[in-house]
N, C-alpha and C positions, 0 to 999 in steps of 0.2 A: 512500452511506457511503464514506469515503476509504480508500485502501490502508493508511494507518497504523492506522485504526480496525479494519480487518479483521485486521491482524497483532497487535493488542493482545489480551490475555486478556479474556474476558468475565467480569464479576463474578458473573453468574448466568445460566445457560442458560434457566431457567424464569421466566416472567413478563416476559421481555424483549420489547420491540417490535421484533423483527428483521424486516428487509425480505425479500421473496421473492428467492431466489437465481436464479429463472428470469425475473425481471421485465425485465432489460435486453435479453436476447435476444428476448423476445416483443415488447417495444416497438420494437426495431430490425428486426423481421421476420426474424431469423436462425433462429428455432425451426422445425424441420421436423416438421410434422404428417403424419398418414397421407396426407392428400390431396396432400402434396408429394413422396411417395415414388415412385421409378421404378427399374426394373431393366432391364438389357440384354435385348432381345428381348421386352419386356413387351407383352402383348396388352391390349386394352380391351374391356370387357364392357358389355352393355346388356340390359335386360329387356323382353320383350313382355308387356304388361299388358292385362287385360280392361278394356273400356270400358263395361260394364254392371254393375249392382249384384248381379243374381241371374240365373242362367241355367244350363241344362243344356249341357254340352259335348258337341257332336255330332262335331266333327272338328277336329284341329289338324294342319296339314300344313306341315312345315318344309322341304320339298324345294327350293322356290324360294330360301329364305333361305340354305340350305347352298351353293347354287351362285353366290351373289353374290360380287363381288370382295373379297378380303381376309378372308373368313370362314374361321375355323379350326375352330370347333366350335359345335354347337347342342345344348342339353340340355333335357329336359322332365321331367315327373313320372315317366316310366319310369326315369329315372336316379337318382331320390331316393326310396327306399322308405319312409323313416321318417316318424313323426308326432312332433311336439314339443309341449310345454306346460310349465306350472309346476305346476298342481294336477292337470290332466288332459291327456293327450296327444291333442289334437284338431286340431292345426295341421300340414298338409302344407306342404312347401316350395313346390310349385306346386299350383295348383288341380287337383283330381282329380274327374272326373265332373261337378262342379258349381262354378260361380263363385259366391262368397259376398260379394264386395265389389268396388266399382268401383276398379280399380287392382291387383287380385290378380294375381300373376305367373303366366304361362302357359308361358313358355320363357325361356331365357337364351342369349345369343350372345356369342362371343369373336371379335374381328377385329383386324386390324392397326391400325386407327384407330377412334376413338370414332364418327366419322361413319359409317364402314362398319358398325359394330355396330348403330348406331341404324337405319340404312337396312334392314339385314337383319331387325331386329325388326319393322319396319313391314311387311316383305314376307311375314311368316308368315301363312298363311291360317287363319283361325279361324272355325268355323261354330258358332254358339250358338243355343240355343232360349231366348229371354228368358222369365223368370218374374216374376210380380209381386214387387217387393222389399218387405221388411219393414224399414222405416227407423227406426221409433221403438219404444221399450220398450212403449208402450201397444198398438201393433199386435202386437208379439211376444207379449204376455201375454193377448191377446184369446182367448176360448174357441175360436174357429175359426181361430186362427193356424196357418199351415203350419209344420212342423218345419224349422228351418234346418239341423239336423244329424239326419238321419233315423236314423243309426246311433249315436246318442249313447250308448246302452247298451254298445256294444262298445269305447268308448274306454278306454284304460288309465288307471286312477286312480294318479297318481304320489304323491299324498298322500291317505291315507284320511280319511274322516270327514265330508266335505261332502255335503249333499243336492244331487242333480241331478235334472232332469226337464224334458222338452220343451225350451223355449227358455230355461230357467234353467240356466246353465252351472255355477253353484255357489251354495250358500247357507251362510252361517255364522250361527249363532244364539247368543244368551245368554239364559239364564233363571236368575235368582237371586231367590228370595223369591216372594211371592204378589202379583202386580200386580193380579189381579182383586179381591182383598180391599182393596188400597190404593185403587183407583178407586171402590170401593163405599162407602168411609168417608163418614160424614155431615159430617165437619169439613173436607173438602178441596174446593178449587176445581180443576176440570179445565180445563187450557189445552191447546189443540191448534193446531199450526202445520204448514203445508206449504211446501216450498221447491223451487226448481228452479235448477240451475246448468248452465253450458255447458262445452264442451271448451276446453282451452288447449294450444297448441303449445309444446313446450320451446324451440324455436328456437335450438338450439346453433349457434354461429358456424361450427363445422366440421361439415359433413354427415357422415352415416354413410358410411364408406369403408374399403376394405381392399385389400391386395395379397397374393395367395396364390401360392405356388410348391409344386410337388409333386416331391420328389426322394427317391430311395432308399425309396420306398414310404410316405413320410410327407408330411403337409401342413404347411407353414410359413405361418402367417397373421399378417401385420402388420395391425393393425386399430385403429380408434378405438373403444374400448369401455371401459365401467366395470367389466366383469366378465369377465376373460380365461378363467377356468375355466368359466364358463357358456357362453361361445362355443365352447370346446373340447368340452364335453359335447353341446351342441346340434348342432354340425357333425357330430360322430361319429354321433349318433343319426339325424340326417336322411340321412346318406350310408351308414349301415349299416356303419361301420367301428369299430374299437376306439378308445376315447379316447386311448390311448397313441400312436396314429398321427397325432395332431393336436398341433402345437405352436403356441402363441399368444404373440406378443410385442406390446407396446403402446408405440408412440412417444408423444410428447406428444399430449394429447387436447384438442381445442378446444371444450370444454364438453360436458355430458351432461344434467344435471338429471333423470336417470331414463330419458331416451330411449335411452341406450346400455347399459341393464342387461340387455337381451335380445339374442339374435342378430339380425342385420339382413341384411347383404349377404354375409357370409362364406361360407355354404354354397354359394351360387350360384357365386362365384368359385372355390371349392375344386373343384366339379364340373368347371368349365371348365379349371382348371389340370391336373387329372388327365387330362382328355380330350385336351389339346394338348401336355402336357409342357413348357409355357412359363409364365412368371409372368403372372398375370392381375390387372388392376386393375379394381375396380368401385366407383364413387362415385356417390352420389345427387346429383342436381341440387337446387337449392332448391325447385323445383316438386315433385320427388319427395318431398322432406321434408315439404312442406306437405300433400300429398295422402295420404300413407301413413304419416306419423309416428305413433308410439304416444302420441298426445296424452293429456293428462289427460282422463278420461272425463266425459261429461255425466252428471248424476245427478238423482234426485228423492228428496226426504226428507219423510217424515211423522213427526212427533214429538208426543207428548202427555205431559203430566205431571199428577200429582195432588199439590197443594201446600196445606199448611195456611195459615191466616192468619198464623201466626208465621214462615212461610217454610221450613218443613220439607218436603223433597221426599219424599213417602211412596212414590211409584211413578213409573216412567217406562217408556213403551213407544215403540218407533220401528221403522220400516221404511225401509231405504235401497235404492233400485234404482240399480245402476251399469251403464251401457251398455258392455259389453266389446267391442262390434263383432262381427265375423264369427267370432272365435275367442277362447277363454278367456284365453290369454296369462297375464299376471301378475295378472289380476283375481281369481282364486281366492285368491291370497295377499293382495291388497289388501282383500278383504272383511273380513279380520281387523281392520283398523284401526278399523272402526266401534265395536267393543267398547270401544276405549280412547280414543275421541274423544267420540262421543255419550254413552258411558257414563263419560266422564272429567270432569275439572274439578270436579265437585260430588259431595257425599255423597248417595247414593241409598238409600232404604229398601228398595226392590225394583226390579228392572229386567228388561225383556224386549225384546230387540233381534233384528232379522233384517236381514241384509245380503245382497243377491242380485246376482250378475253375470248380465246378461241379453244373450243373443245378438240382434244385429240385422245387417242387410245393409249395414254401414258399415265403414270402415277400423278395424282393431283398435285398442284403446286400451291404455294402459299406465301405468307409474309416472311421476310427476312430483313433484319436491320436496314433501315432506310429504304425498304421495299423497292419499287421500281426506280427510285431516285438514283440509285447507283449507276444503272446503265443509261438512264436518260441524261444524267449529268455527264457521263462519258461521251454520249452521242453529241450533246449540246456543246461541250467544250472542244471536242475534236472538230465539229462543224464550225465553231467560232474561229478556230485556227485556219480552217480552209477558207472561210470568208476573208480573213486577213491576208492570206496568200493571194486570193483573187483580186482584191482591191489595192494591194500593196501597202497595207498599214501594219505597223508594229502591233503584235497581239496584246501587249500590256497597255499600249495607248488606246486600242480599241475597247478593251475592257473598262478602263477608267472612264472613257467617254460614254459608255452605255450601261454600266451596272445600275441596277434598280436602286432607287433612293427615295428621299422624302417627296411625297406628292405624286410619285410615279404610279401608273395604273398597272396592276397585275393582269394576267391573261384573262381572268374572269371579270375584270373591271374594278376590283377592290383598290382602295387608295392606300399605299404604303406610307408608314410614318417613320421618320428619322433616316438620316444618312448613316448607314452602317458599313456596307461593303467598301465604299471609297476610303474611309479612314483605316479599315482593316488592310486594304492594299498598301496604304502608307506604312502601316506597322510592319507588314512583310518586307517592304522595300528597305525599311530601316534595318531589319535583321540581315537581309541579303540584297544589296543594291542590284538593280537591273544590270545585265551584262549580256555576253554572248549566249546563244541558246544551243550551240552545237560546236564540236571540235573533235579532233582525233587525239587521244591520249598517247603518251610515249610508248605504252605497251601495245599500241595498235587498236585498242578498243575504241568504240565510238561513244562519245560523251554527249549527253543531252540534258537540257534543263527546261522546265515548264512551270508556269504559275497558272492556277485555275481557281475559279470561284464556284460557290454552290449555294443554292437556296433550298432550305427545307422548312419544316414547321413542327411545332409541338402539338400533338393531338390532345386537346386539353380535357374535356369532361365527358360524362359527369362522374363525380366522386362524392363520397360521404365519409365523415370522420367523427369519432367521439373521443373525448379526453376525460378520464376519471382521475381525480386527485386522491391519492392514497393517504391513509393516516400517518405514514412515516415521512410524508413530504415529497414522495416521488409521484410521478404521473404515468398513467398508462394510456397509450394511444391505440385506439381500436379502429381498424380499417379493414378493407378487403385487399389492401396492398400486399404484394408478393415480392419477396427478395429473390431475384433471379441472378444475382451476381453483380448488379450495377452499384450496389451500396446505398441506394436511396433509403431503404428501410433501416439500414444499419448506421447511416451517417447523416444524410441531409435532413430527414424528417425528425429524428431526435434533436438535432441542432435547432430546427425551426421551433419546435415545441419548447425546448429549453430557453430559447431566446425570449419567447413570449411570456413565460412564467417565471423567469428569474432563477432557473434551475441549471444544473450541469447536464450536458447531454447524456451522461451515464446514469442520470436519475430519471430518464424517460424510458419506460418499459414499452416495447413494441409487441402488441398481441398478434400472433400468427393469424393469417386470413381464415375466416370461418363465416360462411354465408348465413349461418343462424344467428351470429352475434354482431355482425357488422353490416352496414348499409351497402347499397349497390355501388359497384365500381366497374368501369368498362374493362379494366385489366391493365397489366403492365406492358406498355408498348408505345411507340411513337414519341419516346422521350417525355411522357406525360406524368410520370409518377410524382416526381418532386413538385411539379407545378400544380397539378390538380389536387393531389392529396395534401400538398403543402398549404394551399389556399383554404381547403376544407378544414385542415388542422388548425390554421390560424383562426378561423371563425369559431371553432370549438374552444380554442384557448381564450378567445375574447370573452366568452360566456363564463369560463372558469375564472379568469382574471377578475371579472366584475364581482363575482361571488367572494373571491379571496379578499378583495379590497373592502367589501362591505363588512365582512366579519372582522377583518384586521382593524378597520376604523373603529369599530365598537370596542375592541380589545385595547387599542391604544388611545382611545378617546380623541381621535383626530379625524379631520375631514378626508374623505377618500381622495380628493384632488391633491392632497399633500403627501400622498404615499407613493412609494416606488417598490418594485419587486426586483431583487438582485441577490445573488449568492445564497439562495435558499431562504431568504428572509423578506419580510415586509417592513420597511423602515419609513420613519417620518423624514422627509427631505430637509436637510439642514440641521437636524437635531441629533447629534451623535448619541448612541445608546438607546434611543427610542425605537426599538424594533422588536419584532416577534417572528419566530421561525414559521415557515409555511407549514411545517408538520404540526405545530401547535394550532395554527388556524384550521387545518383540516380536521384535527381531532375535535376542536370546539364545534365546528360546523356539523360534524357527524352526530355529535351528542344533542344538539339543540334543534337542528332542522333537517338532518339527513346529509349523506355524502355529497360532496361537491363534484359536479360533472357538467359537461357542456357538449354540444353537438354542432356540427357545421356541414355545409354542403357546397358544391361548386359545379358549375358547368360552363362551357364556353359562352362568351357574350353574343356570339353570332355576328361576326363581322360581315358587312354587307358586300355582296357582289353586284355587278351591274345586271339589272333584270333582263332575262332573255339570253344572256351570254352562255350559260352552262346548262347542259342537259345530261342526266344520268350520273351526276356527281353526288357523292355522299358528304363531301366537304367542298362547298362552292367557293369559299374564301378562307384565308388563313387568319385565325385568331391570334396566333403567336408565331410569326416567321422567325427563323434562326438561320444564321449565315456562317460560311466558313471560307477561308482562303488557304490553299495548300500549294507548296512549292517544293520541287524535288529535283535531284540530279541523279542520273542513271549512267551506267556504262554498259554498252552492248558488245558482246564478244562476236565478231563477224564470222568466226570459225565454228562456234558451237550454238550461237543464238541465245546464249544465257544472258539474262538481264540482271545486273547487280544494282541495287539501290545504294548510292553513295551518301546521300543526305536527304533527310525528309524533315520539313518544317510545316507547322500548322499555326494559323491564327484563328481561333474559334470564338464566336460570339456566345457568351454565357449569361448575358444580362447582369447577374451578380453571382460571384462564386461563393456559394455557401460553404463548400469544402474544396479548396483548390486541389488538394492532393487527390481526392476522389475523382475530380474531373480529369486531371492529368492521366490517371490510370485508365480512365475510359478512352481518352484520346489515343494513348499508346496501344491499347488493345484493339480499338476500332481500326487503326491504321494497319496493324499487322493482319487483321482479318480481311481488310480490303486488299492488301497485297496478295493474299491467297486467291481472292476472286480475280484480280487483275493479271496475275502471273502464273498461277499454278492450277487452281481447282477447275476441273472439267468433268461434267457428267455426260456420258454418251449413252445412247439407247440402241439396243440391237434390233434386228428385224422381227424378233418375237415380242418386242415392246418392253423387254426387261432392261433395267438399268445395269450397265456392265460393271460399274464400280460398286461392288457389294461389300467392301471392307476397307480398312485403312491401308491395306497392302496395295490397293489399286486406286485409291483416291488420295491425291497429293495435296496435303495441307501444309501451311508454313510450319517449319520445325524450329527448334531453338536457334539454329545457325542462320535461319532466315529472318530472325527478329532484328528490326532496325531501330536504333534509338531515335526517338522523335523529339525534335525541338518544338516546344509548345509555348505559345503566347496566348493568354486568356484575355479576350477583349470584353471589358465591362462597360456598362452605361447605356446600352441600347434599350429602347422602350420595351417593357414587358409587363404583362398582367400577372406574372408569377409571384410567389411569396417573396417579399423583400426585393423584388425586381429580378428574381432568378429565372433562368430558362432551363429546359431539359438539356442535358449534355451527353446522354448515353448513346443516342442514335446517330447523330450527325457525323461523328468522326469517320465513319466508313464512306460517307457520301461521295467525296471528291477523289478517292484513291485511284479508282480505275481511270478516271479522267486525267489526272496528272501523270499517271504512268503511260497512258496512251499518247498524250501530247509530248512527254519527254522522249519516249522511244521514237515517235515520229520525227522529232527534231534531231535526235541522234543519228538516225538511219537515213534521213531525207526521204523517207517513204511514208505515205499516208497510212494511218492505222484505222481499220474499220471493224475490227473484231477482237474480242478478248475471250479467254485468257491469252496472254502473250507468252505461250509456252515456247521453248527453244525451237521445236519444229516449225511453229507458226512464224517465229521471228526470222528463221532462215529462209522460209518461203517469201517473206516480206523483202528480205535483202536480195533475193533472186528475182524479184519483180513479179512474184506469183500471188501476192497478197492484196489484190485490188479490191474495190468495193464489192460486197456480195451481190449477186443477182437476185432480186426480189420481185419477180414479175407479178406475183400475187398481191403486192402492194401497188395497186393501180394508180395511174395518174389522177383519176377521179377519186378524191379523198373519201367518197361515200361508196365506191364501187364494190368494196369487199363484202358489204352486208348482203346476205343472200336474199332472193325473192321470198316474200312472206314475212319480212321483218316487221316488227311492231314496236311502237314506242308507247 
């Protein structure tokens, strides 16, 4: 955009395809991320990690390490008394008494150089008594499985309501209606499916990193995070200090995708900064990130439905096992998602769901864009196609007959508002009329097409915002919002503030997140930032606007009701020339009554679920559902097993498009990321509990040649509590990708798909008849049978 264009008034702040204000600096390499930060006298930190998956700790001797050149401090579990978690506090900073995963931290070292710190970490003497590791959920749920957390009953429950027991860290359940009666009906066909999915690494370009100083009794943490207030709380808890003693600020963040929603390296550096009195930098290497990242969890899904010949879903039951690794982490929260994915998309007569986080001796898992929605949607849409095959109904007709709509009950009994998915299917049909779903191409490849739907939600609150009007007529938005690459802080939020105050978006300054200057915010994730911070920002702008109009009315000798804000001025409606600049108003107000500012806050309204339906859920009903329809065509090479995506189309529910260009970019990126999950990316774990893919040489992500142009249709008008009717658009683009790939490949090959990623060897096995449903005997017929004796709710 030219300088002249930037100086010109915008005809409208909302709906404009505005470029990212941070794009030039990022493209030219001028943006300073956390990994680029340095301070005078800064020390470098390294971690000593366990190299076994499970063992008793007999001795950790740090004497030799402390005596090495350049070493300034060594800290261990004795220096960090707290336990951390999301649903349950089960996670120590360092291993205590027992090692639970390969790579678990045992000690942290600060030294003058990174090489010195790493050498000292290697010099720590560790004596361990190896124990047989429990590496799979089947092993963890076996009747004779050892308890990975022997003291699980003593862990503090931070959120009440979930069932826990043995190696089940958390269970969330849904029971609505009588599924036993539904499955016993004489007029239903019972269809059962089992699915298995692997882990996926978030692979943010910037690794987790921080620089911490300790001055005047307080910690100052500069960190690459999505959730500064969560880092503040976790650091305080683990170090045993008051949260007010921790300040977190966030420079530009080089990607997150959920990886940076929990604490990572910050408490280690904080301990070392306090011990040395000097700034400490701790940054993960790419290998660290691959071996210990909070990857999307591997999972196993059993789902069955009772369906009439007319396509009515009389009942549905499902069990989802989610591998949380050595500690619960975010998984107790993520078990919630199953109710709204496997229990979403379609109208259900009755429903019974159980979602369990299971401990194993593997690296902890965590949130990744659309969390467990990606694989639950894959399972649900593949199961839906299997239902259609069983009852002889066209898959598109079945979806049209059953998609959730106005007045429908969700799995937990909430009442949905508005028909959204049905008209979105119409929109997709207009783009690509229904036709054959399989054929053989002239070159011998197998062609397949599929259309799938998805239901997700925006995790809304709480958030706080403040808006300060500056004497030059610009405005500053102060929040704890973080720009992680989605563009919300750079595009949507400035547009929302500008629209409310009659300014240009470039006249809105965005303050970087700082827990000392901005109010509480849950963090960036769940597609919530534009919605929650946007509504909070609108409320702050309303207060600022009222003050502007009051002062401008006095200056123009006009009633406030006769004034309007536009193009940086306050004008009398219908009287040309009767106007005053917002800068003049700000200067007058500052001189006679003080600067103009406003504050606002927002949290979810708390949509009602049916009492007694849900247990163990941290979100029982969806305040802001969001929907998507994906349609794709693939070609499968029967000789190599390679899957080529020939066409990919998306109709996405956006409520109202604040910046269509930004949304389209999110959809394009989310689809490509989802194709990696569906076709390429696979994490495997060796017998020693170590992740085999420890770098980009061994972990296959989509490359430039794998990028598929995505045809995107933005669907506006669905009900939304977001600012100006907007919905979050950054998370849902990945939701349906594995589902549509699985369904399209199944159509192309004529073989049922029950596992992803669809790598060439897996597709070849499928074609050779070796890719049947996974055997999951530990997902018992009794939906409650997996919970071990001694479980408590």
